[in-house]
C-alpha positions in Angstrom: 124.1 151.7 -14.1 121.0 150.9 -12.0 121.9 147.2 -12.0 125.4 148.1 -10.7 124.0 150.2 -7.9 121.5 147.5 -7.0 124.3 144.9 -6.9 126.5 147.1 -4.7 123.6 147.8 -2.4 122.8 144.1 -2.1 126.4 143.4 -1.2 126.4 146.1 1.4 123.2 144.6 3.0 124.8 141.2 3.0 127.9 142.5 4.7 125.9 144.3 7.4 123.8 141.1 7.9 126.9 139.0 8.4 128.3 141.4 10.9 125.0 141.8 12.8 124.5 138.0 12.7 127.7 137.3 14.5 126.6 139.7 17.3 123.0 138.6 17.5 122.0 137.2 20.9 119.3 134.9 19.7 119.2 132.0 17.2 120.8 132.8 13.9 118.0 131.2 11.9 115.5 133.8 13.4 117.7 136.7 12.3 118.2 135.1 8.9 114.4 134.8 8.3 114.0 138.3 9.5 116.7 139.5 7.1 115.2 137.6 4.2 111.7 138.8 4.7 112.6 142.4 5.4 114.9 142.7 2.3 112.4 140.8 0.1 109.8 143.3 1.0 112.2 146.1 0.1 113.4 144.6 -3.2 110.0 143.5 -4.6 109.0 147.2 -4.3 111.2 147.8 -7.3 110.1 144.9 -9.5 108.3 145.6 -12.8 104.9 144.7 -11.4 105.3 146.7 -8.2 102.9 149.5 -7.3 104.0 152.6 -5.4 102.7 151.3 -2.1 105.0 148.3 -2.4 107.9 150.6 -2.9 107.2 152.9 0.0 106.1 150.4 2.6 109.1 148.3 1.8 111.4 151.3 2.3 109.8 152.5 5.5 109.7 149.1 7.2 113.2 148.2 6.0 114.5 151.4 7.6 112.5 151.1 10.8 113.1 147.4 11.3 116.0 145.7 9.5 118.5 148.5 9.0 118.0 150.0 12.5 118.2 146.6 14.3 121.2 145.4 12.3 123.1 148.6 12.9 122.3 148.6 16.6 123.1 144.9 17.1 126.3 145.2 15.0 127.7 148.4 16.5 126.0 149.3 19.8 125.6 146.0 21.5 121.9 146.0 20.9 121.2 149.3 22.7 118.5 151.4 21.1 117.9 155.2 21.2 114.1 154.9 21.7 112.4 153.2 24.7 111.8 149.5 24.3 109.7 149.0 27.5 110.0 145.7 29.3 112.3 144.2 26.6 115.3 142.7 28.5 117.8 142.2 25.6 117.9 138.4 26.0 118.2 136.1 23.0 114.7 134.8 23.6 113.3 138.4 23.7 115.1 139.2 20.4 113.8 136.0 18.8 110.3 136.8 19.8 110.4 140.4 18.5 112.0 139.4 15.2 109.5 136.5 14.7 106.6 138.9 15.1 108.1 141.3 12.6 108.7 138.5 10.1 105.1 137.4 10.3 104.0 141.0 9.5 106.4 141.2 6.6 105.0 137.9 5.3 101.4 139.3 5.3 102.5 142.3 3.2 104.5 140.1 0.8 101.6 137.8 0.2 99.3 140.8 -0.4 101.7 142.2 -3.0 101.8 139.0 -5.0 98.0 138.5 -4.8 97.4 142.1 -5.9 99.8 141.7 -8.9 97.3 139.3 -10.5 94.6 142.0 -10.6 96.3 145.3 -11.0 99.7 146.8 -12.0 100.7 149.7 -14.0 101.0 149.5 -17.8 104.5 149.7 -19.4 103.7 153.2 -20.8 101.8 156.0 -19.0 98.6 157.4 -20.6 99.0 160.7 -22.4 97.5 163.7 -20.8 96.2 165.2 -24.1 92.5 165.8 -23.9 92.3 165.9 -20.1 90.6 169.0 -18.9 93.2 170.1 -16.3 96.0 169.5 -18.7 94.4 171.6 -21.4 93.7 174.3 -18.8 97.3 174.2 -17.7 98.7 174.3 -21.2 96.5 177.3 -22.1 97.2 179.3 -18.8 100.6 177.8 -17.8 102.2 180.9 -16.4 99.1 181.9 -14.5 98.7 178.4 -13.0 102.3 178.4 -11.8 102.1 181.8 -10.3 98.8 181.0 -8.5 100.4 177.8 -7.2 103.4 179.7 -5.7 101.2 182.3 -4.2 98.9 179.7 -2.6 101.9 177.7 -1.2 103.5 180.8 0.4 100.1 182.1 1.7 99.2 178.8 3.4 102.7 178.2 4.7 103.4 181.6 6.1 99.9 182.0 7.6 100.2 178.6 9.3 103.5 179.6 10.9 102.1 182.9 12.2 98.8 181.5 13.4 99.8 178.0 14.6 96.8 176.3 12.9 98.4 172.9 12.5 101.9 172.0 13.4 103.5 168.7 14.4 103.9 168.2 18.1 102.2 171.5 19.0 98.8 172.3 20.5 96.6 174.2 18.1 97.0 177.9 18.7 94.2 179.2 16.4 90.8 177.6 15.6 89.4 179.0 12.4 85.7 179.1 11.5 83.9 176.8 9.0 86.3 173.9 9.5 89.2 175.8 7.8 91.7 174.1 10.2 90.9 170.8 8.4 91.5 172.5 5.0 94.9 173.7 6.2 95.8 170.3 7.5 94.9 168.7 4.1 96.8 171.3 2.1 99.9 171.1 4.1 100.0 167.3 4.4 99.4 166.4 0.7 96.9 168.8 -0.9 99.5 171.2 -2.1 101.8 168.4 -3.1 98.9 166.9 -5.1 98.9 170.1 -7.1 102.7 169.8 -7.5 102.2 166.3 -8.8 99.9 167.7 -11.5 102.4 170.3 -12.5 105.2 167.7 -12.8 103.1 165.4 -14.9 101.9 168.2 -17.2 105.4 169.6 -17.6 106.7 166.2 -18.6 103.9 165.9 -21.2 104.5 169.4 -22.6 108.3 169.6 -22.6 108.9 165.9 -23.2 111.5 166.1 -20.4 111.9 167.2 -16.8 111.9 171.0 -17.0 113.0 173.4 -14.3 109.3 174.2 -13.6 108.9 170.5 -12.8 111.7 170.8 -10.2 111.7 174.2 -8.5 108.0 174.9 -7.6 107.4 171.4 -6.3 110.5 171.4 -4.2 109.7 174.9 -2.9 106.2 173.6 -1.9 107.7 170.6 0.0 110.2 172.9 1.8 107.6 175.5 2.7 104.9 173.0 3.8 107.3 171.1 6.0 108.8 174.1 7.7 105.3 175.4 8.3 104.3 172.1 9.8 107.5 172.0 12.0 108.2 168.7 10.3 111.6 167.3 9.2 109.9 165.0 6.7 110.5 167.0 3.5 112.1 163.9 2.1 108.7 162.0 2.1 106.6 164.0 -0.3 109.8 165.0 -2.3 110.8 161.4 -2.8 107.3 160.4 -3.8 107.1 163.2 -6.4 110.5 162.4 -7.6 109.9 158.6 -7.9 106.6 159.2 -9.8 108.2 161.6 -12.1 111.2 159.4 -12.8 109.0 156.4 -13.5 106.9 158.5 -15.8 110.0 159.7 -17.8 111.4 156.2 -18.1 108.0 154.8 -19.1 107.7 157.4 -21.9 111.3 156.5 -23.0 112.4 160.1 -22.6 115.9 161.3 -22.2 116.9 162.4 -18.7 120.0 164.6 -18.9 122.6 164.2 -16.2 122.5 168.0 -15.7 118.8 167.8 -14.8 119.4 165.1 -12.3 122.3 167.1 -10.8 120.2 170.2 -10.5 117.3 168.4 -8.9 119.5 166.5 -6.5 121.5 169.6 -5.4 118.4 171.7 -5.0 116.7 169.0 -2.9 119.8 168.4 -0.7 120.1 172.2 0.0 116.4 172.7 0.8 116.2 169.5 2.9 119.2 170.6 5.0 117.7 174.1 5.3 114.3 172.6 6.3 115.9 170.4 9.0 118.0 173.2 10.4 115.0 175.6 10.4 112.6 173.2 12.0 115.2 172.2 14.6 115.7 175.8 15.5 112.0 176.5 15.7 111.5 173.4 17.8 114.4 174.2 20.0 113.1 177.7 20.7 109.7 176.2 21.5 111.2 173.6 23.9 113.7 176.0 25.6 111.1 178.8 25.9 110.7 182.2 24.4 113.7 183.3 22.3 113.6 186.8 23.6 113.1 188.2 27.1 110.8 191.2 27.2 112.3 194.7 27.8 112.7 195.7 31.4 113.5 198.9 33.3 117.2 198.1 33.1 117.1 197.2 29.4 114.8 198.9 26.9 115.5 196.4 24.2 114.6 192.7 24.1 117.5 190.3 24.7 118.1 186.7 23.9 116.9 184.4 26.7 119.2 181.6 25.6 122.5 181.9 23.8 123.5 180.2 20.6 125.1 177.3 22.5 121.8 176.3 24.1 120.0 176.3 20.7 122.9 174.5 19.0 122.9 171.8 21.6 119.2 171.3 21.5 119.1 171.2 17.7 122.0 168.7 17.7 120.1 166.3 20.0 117.1 166.6 17.6 119.2 166.0 14.4 121.4 163.1 15.6 118.8 160.3 15.7 116.8 161.7 12.7 118.2 159.6 9.9 118.0 156.1 11.5 116.3 156.1 14.9 113.3 158.2 14.2 111.8 155.7 11.7 109.0 153.9 13.5 109.6 150.1 13.7 111.5 147.6 15.7 111.4 149.3 19.1 107.6 149.2 19.1 107.6 145.5 18.4 110.2 144.9 21.1 108.1 146.8 23.7 104.8 145.1 22.7 106.1 141.6 22.3 107.7 141.8 25.8 104.5 143.1 27.5 102.2 141.1 29.7 99.2 143.3 28.7 98.5 141.6 25.4 95.0 140.3 24.6 91.8 141.1 22.9 90.7 143.5 25.7 93.8 145.6 24.9 93.0 145.5 21.2 89.5 146.8 22.0 90.8 149.5 24.3 93.3 150.7 21.7 90.5 151.2 19.2 88.6 153.3 21.8 91.5 155.7 22.3 90.5 159.4 21.8 92.6 162.3 20.6 93.4 164.7 23.4 95.9 167.5 22.9 98.7 167.4 25.6 97.9 163.8 26.6 100.1 160.7 26.2 99.1 157.9 23.9 98.0 154.5 25.1 101.3 153.1 23.8 103.2 155.7 25.9 101.2 154.8 29.0 101.1 151.0 28.7 104.3 149.9 27.0 107.3 152.2 27.4 108.9 154.7 29.8 107.7 157.6 27.7 110.2 160.4 27.1 107.2 162.8 26.8 106.1 162.3 30.5 108.7 164.8 31.7 107.4 167.7 33.9 109.5 170.1 31.9 107.4 169.6 28.8 104.7 172.3 28.7 101.6 170.2 27.7 99.6 173.4 27.1 101.9 174.1 24.1 103.2 170.7 23.0 101.6 167.5 22.0 104.1 164.7 21.7 103.3 161.0 21.5 105.2 157.7 20.7 104.0 155.4 18.0 104.1 151.6 18.0 103.8 151.1 14.2 101.3 148.9 12.3 103.1 145.6 13.1 103.3 146.2 16.8 99.7 147.4 16.9 98.3 144.4 15.1 100.2 142.2 17.6 98.2 143.7 20.6 96.0 140.6 20.7 99.2 138.4 21.0 98.3 136.3 17.9 100.8 135.7 15.1 98.0 134.4 12.8 95.9 137.6 13.4 99.0 139.7 12.7 99.6 138.0 9.4 96.0 138.2 8.3 95.7 141.8 9.4 98.8 142.9 7.4 97.6 140.9 4.4 94.3 142.7 4.5 95.9 146.1 5.0 98.1 145.4 1.9 95.1 144.8 -0.2 93.3 147.9 1.1 96.3 150.0 0.2 96.3 148.5 -3.3 92.6 149.4 -3.6 93.3 153.0 -2.7 96.1 153.2 -5.3 93.9 151.6 -7.9 91.2 154.2 -7.3 93.7 157.0 -7.4 94.9 155.7 -10.7 91.5 155.3 -12.3 89.8 158.4 -11.0 92.6 161.1 -11.2 93.7 160.8 -14.8 96.1 157.9 -14.4 98.7 160.3 -13.2 101.7 158.2 -12.0 103.2 161.1 -10.0 100.0 161.6 -8.1 99.6 157.9 -7.4 103.1 157.8 -6.0 102.4 160.7 -3.7 99.2 159.3 -2.3 100.6 155.8 -2.0 103.4 157.2 0.1 100.9 159.0 2.3 99.1 155.6 2.9 102.3 153.7 3.5 103.6 156.2 6.0 100.4 156.1 7.9 100.7 152.3 8.1 104.4 152.5 9.2 103.5 155.0 12.0 100.1 153.5 12.9 98.9 153.1 16.4 97.8 156.4 17.8 94.0 157.0 17.8 93.5 154.3 15.2 89.7 154.9 15.1 90.3 158.2 13.4 92.2 156.6 10.5 89.1 157.0 8.4 89.7 160.8 8.4 93.0 160.4 6.6 91.8 157.7 4.2 88.6 159.6 3.6 90.6 162.8 2.8 92.8 160.8 0.4 89.7 159.7 -1.5 88.2 163.2 -1.4 91.5 164.5 -2.7 91.2 162.1 -5.7 87.5 163.0 -6.3 88.2 166.7 -6.2 90.8 166.3 -8.9 88.4 164.1 -11.0 85.6 166.8 -10.6 88.0 169.6 -11.4 89.2 167.8 -14.5 85.6 167.2 -15.7 84.8 170.9 -15.1 87.9 172.1 -16.9 87.2 169.8 -19.8 83.7 171.3 -20.1 85.1 174.8 -19.9 88.0 174.3 -22.3 85.8 172.4 -24.8 85.1 174.6 -27.9 81.4 175.4 -28.3 79.4 173.2 -30.7 78.1 175.2 -33.6 75.0 173.8 -35.2 74.4 174.1 -38.9 
């Protein structure tokens, strides 16, 4: 079944490539190499020796580069939804941008094959039996699940009410003792890490994918993303699902069609609900307050905007979500067409500082930013455009540097995944989640790059916290030694 799907998918990609190739303005060989490297990066992410980073970086870059460009060239005459700066749409400009992208793909491809010689997952996942957290979960299963649900709802609801950390919004509440950072970690991947443990432990206990391995994790993904005002529920959900699926297949367990259907339908319903909810909340934020205050003429609050206003705003947000919002080719088009490239730009980019309400360096230097409109209230909103990792590493204007940089980044990501695997109980579901976090950071790289250590440090701290918690649980659950 999987082979049939893969074959049909490959044929669809070939058909799209042929249509796009006939409309491509530049040299066909450039588009052919771009197509080959982009799809190679996608498909090697599903080979036997692939790690989860390979899978997710291949998917993100394939969506943001090859699929987006091919659809736009084939069906919209090369016109893009996002700003492309000084890119003039000529054949030479297209060739330059696609060549830059291909060199970036090449660096990641080489890193994947080099990494394969040193680390890849075994054919069968390690049993959880004997691990401290697993034994704790097995003994207090219902309590652990209840505490998880309460924590998810508590963090999610309080973040919505207080505005502690939300995408595109200026912080509304600053908590003492660095608690804003705790909220940020929990909502981004801390709570999902707990969900990854639940999924893995449920598979070990039930020898299949139980409903507990489906509903609480999906509820967490939905709650966290709505709380963040993010429409990216698919990211953590897909990572947890892929890790769980690979674990089940590695253990040679039966996966009933009914379970797959329940998980798929539940995810689809919650994902649609999350997108609609976030779009509504974002639309209300952009349009202004939902309700006008009571006046002398009216003692009750009334709607400031009617349903048509909100529906139109939400529609504009939803339309480009599935294809155009993936960071990728537009950033490379804008950067490769710029006259600013050089080592001084590279140095300046690393000196960029985070400032709420201020545009990014990429917005100011490379594109006609959509976030520079006077109508945007910068005291409430913080929107920036992102170039992506390939465009960013082309700031010096050197193809060789781009290739070497992406090669090194691929090895660094593999090291993070190896550490996650070795230190956190060899949990494939958790490794999948954290690899997705790293891959998505790479794909959307370019804003305040000097603060990347905060994310990567938090990923490592997340792993170490699980390792320490496992050690403590093992000591606690270990029966006392009785001397004779």
